[in-house]
N, C-alpha and C positions, 0 to 999 in steps of 0.2 A: 271475587274482587269486582266491585262496581266501578265503572268508569263514568266520569261526568261527560256530558255532551261535548264539551271542548276537548277532552282527552280522546274521545272517540274520533272526532274530526281530525285531531292531530295524528292519531294512529293511522287513519285512512289516508291522510296526506302522505305520511311516510311510506306507506305501502305503495301508493301510486308513484311516488318518486323512485322507489326501488325498482318497480316494474318498468318505468321509463328508461332508466339507465341500463337495466338488464336487456331490454330490447335493442338499445343502441349497441351494446356489447355483442349481442347475438348477430346483428347486422355486420359488424366489423369482422367477426369470426367467420361468417359465411363468405364474405368477400375474400378473406385470407384463404379459406378453404378452396374457393373457386380458382384462385390464382395458383395455389399449390397443385391442384388437380391438373390444371392446364400445363404447368411446368413438368409434372410427372408424365403426362401424356406425350408431350413433345420429346422428352428424354427417351421414353420407351419407343416412340416412332423412329427416333434417330438410331436406336440400338438394334432395331429389327433388321435382319438380313434376309433378303429374298431367298427362299429355298428353291432349288431346281425342281422341275416337275418330277413326279414319281417315275422311276424307270429311266431317268435321264441323268444318271450320276456322272460326275466328273472324275473318272477313275485315274486319269493320268495327271491331274493337277494343273492343267493349263488354263482353267477357267471356262472351258467350253464343254458342255455336256456331250456324252458319247453319241447320243442320237443326232445331235446337230453336226458332229464331226462326220458321222457316217453318211449324212445327207449331202454333205458338201463335196 
């Protein structure tokens, strides 16, 4: 199939416009992704509970590790 010069220019213009809108969409998706990543990171940070140091278990459930109780 042979295209005329005008048809080639038209096809090229269409391709350029598709690329332009694809890049805009990609930028929007990247912004959404960054926002969701920050939201997930904040949620994960809020859900993280500090673990007591190894060997300092709270055996009696009072919220104070046994090593700290014996030092007091």
